[in-house]
C-alpha positions as CSV (number, residue, x, y, z in Angstrom):
1,M,136.8,96.4,81.6
2,N,133.6,95.8,79.6
3,T,131.7,98.8,78.4
4,V,128.0,98.3,78.4
5,G,125.4,100.7,77.2
6,V,121.8,100.9,78.6
7,I,119.1,102.8,76.7
8,G,116.3,103.4,79.1
9,G,112.7,103.6,77.9
10,S,109.5,104.8,79.5
11,G,110.0,104.9,83.3
12,L,113.7,104.2,83.2
13,Y,115.3,107.6,83.1
14,D,118.4,106.9,85.2
15,M,120.6,104.1,86.5
16,T,121.0,103.9,90.3
17,G,124.3,102.7,91.8
18,L,126.6,104.3,89.3
19,E,130.0,105.5,90.7
20,D,132.4,108.1,89.2
21,V,129.6,109.6,87.2
22,E,130.4,111.8,84.3
23,R,127.8,113.4,81.9
24,V,128.9,113.6,78.3
25,R,127.1,115.6,75.6
26,L,128.3,114.9,72.1
27,T,127.4,115.6,68.5
28,T,127.3,113.0,65.7
29,P,127.2,113.1,61.9
30,F,123.6,112.2,62.3
31,G,122.6,115.0,64.7
32,E,121.9,115.2,68.4
33,P,121.3,112.2,70.6
34,S,118.2,112.1,72.9
35,D,120.1,113.6,75.8
36,E,123.4,113.5,77.6
37,F,125.1,110.2,78.1
38,V,125.6,109.3,81.7
39,C,128.9,107.4,82.1
40,G,130.1,105.6,85.3
41,T,131.0,102.3,86.8
42,L,128.7,99.6,88.1
43,A,130.1,96.4,89.5
44,D,133.5,97.0,88.0
45,V,131.9,97.5,84.6
46,R,131.9,100.8,82.6
47,L,128.3,101.7,82.0
48,I,126.9,104.3,79.7
49,F,123.2,105.2,80.2
50,L,121.0,107.2,77.8
51,P,117.3,108.0,78.3
52,R,115.7,107.2,75.0
53,H,113.0,109.8,75.3
54,G,115.2,112.4,76.9
55,R,115.0,113.5,80.6
56,G,111.4,114.4,81.3
57,H,110.1,112.1,78.5
58,R,109.8,114.8,75.9
59,I,110.6,112.8,72.6
60,L,108.0,110.8,70.8
61,P,109.0,107.3,69.5
62,S,108.9,108.6,65.9
63,E,111.0,111.6,66.9
64,I,113.9,109.7,68.4
65,N,117.2,110.1,66.6
66,F,118.1,106.4,66.8
67,R,121.2,106.9,64.6
68,A,122.7,109.5,66.8
69,N,121.9,107.4,69.9
70,I,123.6,104.3,68.6
71,Y,126.5,106.2,67.0
72,G,127.0,107.9,70.4
73,M,127.2,104.6,72.2
74,K,129.7,103.3,69.7
75,K,131.8,106.5,70.0
76,L,131.9,106.1,73.8
77,G,133.1,102.5,73.5
78,A,130.0,100.4,74.2
79,E,130.3,96.9,72.8
80,W,127.1,95.7,74.5
81,V,123.9,97.7,74.6
82,I,120.7,96.7,76.4
83,G,117.5,98.4,75.2
84,V,114.8,98.6,77.9
85,G,111.3,99.4,77.0
86,A,107.6,99.0,78.0
87,V,105.5,96.7,75.8
88,G,102.0,95.4,75.6
89,S,101.4,91.7,75.9
90,L,99.8,89.8,73.0
91,R,99.8,86.5,74.9
92,E,97.7,85.3,77.9
93,E,100.8,83.8,79.6
94,I,102.7,87.1,79.4
95,H,101.1,88.9,82.3
96,P,101.5,92.6,83.0
97,G,104.5,92.8,85.3
98,H,106.4,90.1,83.5
99,L,109.7,90.6,81.7
100,V,110.4,89.4,78.1
101,V,113.7,89.0,76.4
102,P,112.6,88.7,72.7
103,D,114.5,86.8,70.0
104,Q,112.6,88.1,66.9
105,L,111.2,91.3,65.5
106,I,108.5,92.5,63.1
107,D,108.7,96.0,61.7
108,R,105.5,98.0,61.5
109,T,107.2,101.4,61.5
110,F,106.9,103.8,58.5
111,H,108.7,107.1,59.1
112,R,112.1,106.1,60.6
113,L,115.7,106.0,59.5
114,S,117.1,102.5,60.3
115,T,120.5,102.5,58.7
116,F,123.8,104.3,58.8
117,F,124.3,103.6,55.1
118,G,123.2,105.3,51.9
119,N,124.3,108.5,50.1
120,G,127.0,106.6,48.2
121,I,127.7,103.5,50.3
122,V,125.6,100.3,50.4
123,A,125.8,97.6,53.0
124,H,123.5,94.6,53.8
125,V,124.0,93.1,57.2
126,T,122.6,89.7,58.2
127,F,119.5,90.2,60.4
128,A,117.9,86.8,60.6
129,E,118.6,86.7,64.3
130,P,118.2,90.3,65.3
131,F,119.3,90.1,68.9
132,C,122.7,89.0,70.4
133,P,122.3,85.5,71.8
134,V,125.0,86.0,74.4
135,L,123.6,89.2,75.8
136,S,120.0,87.8,75.7
137,T,121.0,84.7,77.6
138,A,122.8,86.8,80.2
139,L,119.6,88.9,80.7
140,V,117.4,85.9,81.2
141,Q,119.8,84.3,83.6
142,S,120.0,87.5,85.6
143,A,116.2,87.8,85.7
144,R,115.9,84.3,87.0
145,K,118.4,84.8,89.7
146,I,116.2,87.5,91.2
147,S,113.1,85.2,90.7
148,A,111.5,87.6,88.2
149,D,108.9,86.2,85.9
150,V,110.8,86.2,82.6
151,H,110.1,84.8,79.2
152,A,113.3,83.8,77.4
153,R,112.1,84.4,73.9
154,G,109.3,86.0,71.9
155,T,108.5,88.1,68.8
156,Y,108.4,91.9,69.3
157,V,106.2,93.9,67.0
158,C,107.5,97.4,66.6
159,M,104.7,99.8,65.7
160,E,104.9,103.5,64.7
161,G,102.8,105.0,67.4
162,P,102.3,107.2,69.3
163,Q,98.8,105.9,69.5
164,F,98.2,102.4,70.8
165,S,96.9,99.7,68.5
166,T,93.4,99.4,67.1
167,R,91.6,96.2,68.2
168,A,91.8,94.9,64.6
169,E,95.6,95.4,64.6
170,S,96.0,93.7,68.0
171,F,94.1,90.6,66.8
172,L,96.2,90.7,63.5
173,Y,99.5,90.7,65.4
174,R,98.3,87.7,67.5
175,Q,97.5,85.8,64.3
176,W,101.0,86.6,63.1
177,G,102.4,84.8,66.2
178,A,103.7,88.0,67.8
179,D,104.1,88.0,71.6
180,V,104.6,91.7,72.6
181,I,104.2,95.1,71.0
182,G,106.2,98.2,71.5
183,M,107.3,101.4,69.7
184,T,111.1,101.6,69.9
185,N,113.5,98.7,69.9
186,L,113.6,97.7,66.2
187,Q,115.6,100.6,65.0
188,E,118.1,100.2,67.8
189,A,118.6,96.5,66.9
190,K,119.2,97.3,63.2
191,L,121.6,100.1,63.9
192,A,123.5,98.2,66.6
193,R,124.0,95.4,64.2
194,E,125.5,97.7,61.6
195,A,127.7,99.2,64.2
196,E,128.9,95.7,65.3
197,I,127.4,96.2,68.8
198,C,125.9,93.3,70.7
199,F,122.2,94.3,71.3
200,A,119.4,92.8,73.3
201,T,116.0,94.0,74.6
202,L,114.6,93.7,78.1
203,A,110.9,94.3,77.5
204,L,108.6,95.2,80.4
205,A,105.1,94.0,79.9
206,T,102.6,96.6,81.3
207,D,99.2,95.6,79.8
208,Y,97.4,93.3,77.4
209,D,97.1,95.8,74.6
210,C,93.4,95.7,73.5
211,W,92.8,92.1,72.4
212,H,91.9,90.7,75.7
213,E,88.2,90.0,76.3
214,V,88.4,90.2,80.1
215,H,91.1,92.8,80.8
216,D,90.4,96.5,80.1
217,D,91.9,98.2,77.1
218,V,95.2,100.1,77.6
219,V,94.8,102.8,80.4
220,I,97.9,104.9,80.7
221,A,97.5,105.3,84.5
222,D,97.6,101.5,85.0
223,V,100.5,101.2,82.5
224,L,102.6,103.7,84.5
225,R,101.8,102.0,87.8
226,I,103.0,98.6,86.6
227,L,105.9,100.2,84.7
228,N,107.2,101.7,87.9
229,E,107.2,98.3,89.5
230,N,108.9,96.7,86.5
231,V,111.6,99.4,86.4
232,A,112.9,98.4,89.8
233,K,113.2,94.8,88.6
234,A,114.9,96.0,85.4
235,R,117.6,97.8,87.3
236,R,118.4,94.7,89.3
237,V,118.5,92.5,86.1
238,I,120.8,95.0,84.4
239,A,123.2,95.1,87.4
240,G,123.3,91.3,87.4
241,T,123.8,91.1,83.7
242,V,126.7,93.5,83.2
243,S,128.9,91.8,85.7
244,H,128.7,88.4,84.1
245,L,129.4,89.3,80.4
246,P,132.4,87.7,78.8
247,G,135.5,89.8,78.5
248,Q,135.9,89.0,74.8
249,R,133.1,88.9,72.2
250,T,133.0,85.8,70.0
251,C,129.5,86.2,68.6
252,A,128.8,87.2,65.0
253,C,127.6,90.7,66.1
254,A,131.2,91.7,66.5
255,R,132.0,91.2,62.8
256,A,128.6,91.9,61.2
257,L,130.1,94.3,58.6
258,E,132.9,92.0,57.6
259,H,131.3,91.0,54.2
260,A,128.3,93.5,54.2
261,I,129.7,96.5,52.4
262,I,129.3,95.9,48.7
263,T,130.2,99.3,47.3
264,D,133.4,99.7,45.3
265,R,135.7,101.3,47.9
266,T,137.0,103.8,45.3
267,R,133.5,105.1,44.7
268,I,132.6,105.8,48.3
269,P,132.5,109.6,48.8
270,D,135.2,111.1,51.1
271,K,132.6,112.7,53.3
272,I,130.8,109.5,53.9
273,K,134.1,107.8,54.7
274,R,134.8,110.5,57.3
275,D,131.3,110.4,58.8
276,L,131.3,106.6,59.1
277,E,135.0,106.1,60.0
278,L,134.0,105.0,63.5
279,I,131.8,102.2,62.0
280,I,133.5,101.2,58.7
281,G,137.1,102.2,59.3
282,K,138.5,98.7,59.7
283,Y,136.9,97.6,56.4
284,V,137.4,100.6,54.1
């Protein structure tokens, strides 16, 4: 049975349709995750759900303990993780209400920990293609099956927040060739790659940021209205995706650490070995 993790963003605080539900609260070497993990089965697939901002949406993007969240997914056996999140559109053709499955990332965050490594161990994973192509393709196919408006690729700018962009920033990101802007998914993608988890993003476009000359600037009430509509579609896309994933992973995500750890094994501190056993154990 596949084990799939879902990290829910703004508006997606639970997964409907889960059976045999169990709530799991765990601790990690990196602190507390955002909330309890909700474990159950969906379409004969084991699914683990975590609300990124905590139940009640009480955690800022910059406050999220991304390391604990991804470590927790790994500890509970997730080999695939779908990160769902609201985004602003930087392209005319990506209308509010559309779905985007991005294939690239730009990092504009400044205050976040994005690696499990350090403190005596160094690893450099390949990140040229930051999202799992197998999982991304499955999301796109599932979205098309329900006739959702979905864009099969795009560049996601991850900003620090919690404020939305200035107009100058919004125009700049468009000049860079970016397609959507959000505040969360980059750290998840980096950490999932280090943990050898297949990761992809299902981005829910809610607005045109503040670059559009005709549409109003971001208004949170409008964002929430469109977000609620998108969340219903996202749940259907996820349900269709998890039941069509291959039973065995053959993508590079599953062996991302194979040649990435460059520290002399005899020089890695014992505590770090213990803390990272779940992630590095088969290589160290």
